[in-house]
C-alpha positions in Angstrom: 18.7 -33.5 -22.1 19.0 -30.0 -20.5 17.8 -27.0 -22.5 19.0 -23.5 -22.1 16.4 -21.2 -20.5 14.8 -18.7 -22.9 16.4 -15.3 -23.1 15.3 -12.8 -20.5 13.5 -10.7 -23.2 11.2 -13.6 -24.0 10.3 -14.1 -20.3 9.7 -10.4 -19.5 6.3 -8.9 -20.3 7.2 -5.2 -21.0 3.6 -4.1 -20.7 2.0 -5.7 -17.7 -1.6 -4.9 -17.3 -4.1 -5.1 -14.4 -6.8 -7.7 -15.2 -10.2 -6.3 -16.2 -12.6 -6.4 -13.2 -14.4 -9.4 -14.8 -11.0 -11.2 -15.2 -10.1 -10.7 -11.5 -10.2 -13.9 -9.4 -10.0 -14.5 -5.8 -6.4 -15.4 -6.2 -5.7 -12.1 -7.9 -7.5 -10.2 -5.1 -5.5 -12.2 -2.6 -2.3 -10.7 -4.0 -3.5 -7.1 -3.3 -1.3 -5.4 -0.7 -2.9 -3.3 2.1 -1.0 -0.2 2.8 -1.7 2.4 5.5 -0.3 5.9 5.2 -0.1 7.9 8.4 -0.4 11.7 8.2 0.5 14.2 10.9 -1.5 17.4 11.0 -3.1 17.1 7.5 -5.1 20.1 6.2 -8.4 18.1 6.4 -7.8 17.2 10.1 -5.6 19.8 11.7 -3.9 18.8 15.0 -4.7 15.1 14.4 -2.9 12.0 13.2 -4.8 10.3 10.3 -4.3 6.8 8.9 -5.7 6.2 5.5 -5.8 2.7 3.9 -4.8 2.1 0.3 -4.9 -1.2 -1.7 -2.1 -1.8 -4.1 -2.8 -4.4 -6.8 -1.2 -5.3 -10.1 -0.9 -1.9 -11.7 -3.3 -0.1 -9.4 -3.1 2.0 -6.3 -6.6 2.6 -4.8 -7.6 4.7 -1.8 -10.3 3.2 0.3 -12.7 4.8 2.7 -11.0 3.1 5.7 -9.5 5.8 8.0 -8.4 6.2 11.6 -8.2 9.7 13.3 -6.7 10.3 16.7 -4.9 13.2 18.5 -2.2 10.7 19.5 0.0 8.5 17.2 0.0 5.7 19.8 -3.4 4.2 19.3 -2.9 4.2 15.5 0.5 2.5 15.7 -1.0 -0.1 18.1 -3.8 -0.8 15.6 -1.2 -1.3 12.8 0.8 -3.6 14.9 -2.3 -5.6 15.8 -2.9 -6.0 12.0 0.6 -7.5 11.8 1.8 -4.7 9.6 5.4 -3.4 9.5 6.3 0.3 9.7 8.3 2.0 7.0 9.8 5.4 7.8 9.0 8.3 5.5 11.2 9.1 2.6 12.8 12.5 2.6 11.0 13.2 -0.7 7.5 12.4 0.8 5.0 15.2 1.4 5.9 16.8 4.8 2.6 15.7 6.4 3.4 12.0 5.7 4.8 10.5 8.9 5.1 6.8 8.0 3.7 4.0 6.0 2.6 0.5 7.2 2.6 -2.6 5.0 
């Protein structure tokens, strides 16, 4: 006998939460997304291209200490491609120093 699926409201958790650190498992950490934001001429490194790594998890967006700095964008883009990441062009509403993002 077929049953109707529960209404959407019963399947949707309106308040998702990030697991507490002690609740995080290897499978939760494996779902984290690595994101690199590429900046052109940021105030802390004038005249340079800077790539900064962020980790996006369930309900969190955490900067890391991983960073690349180069006067040319080419070595940074090559490094992103070697990681198997995909380039996303900047949104027109992004801070003007953001050049692109790699996921």
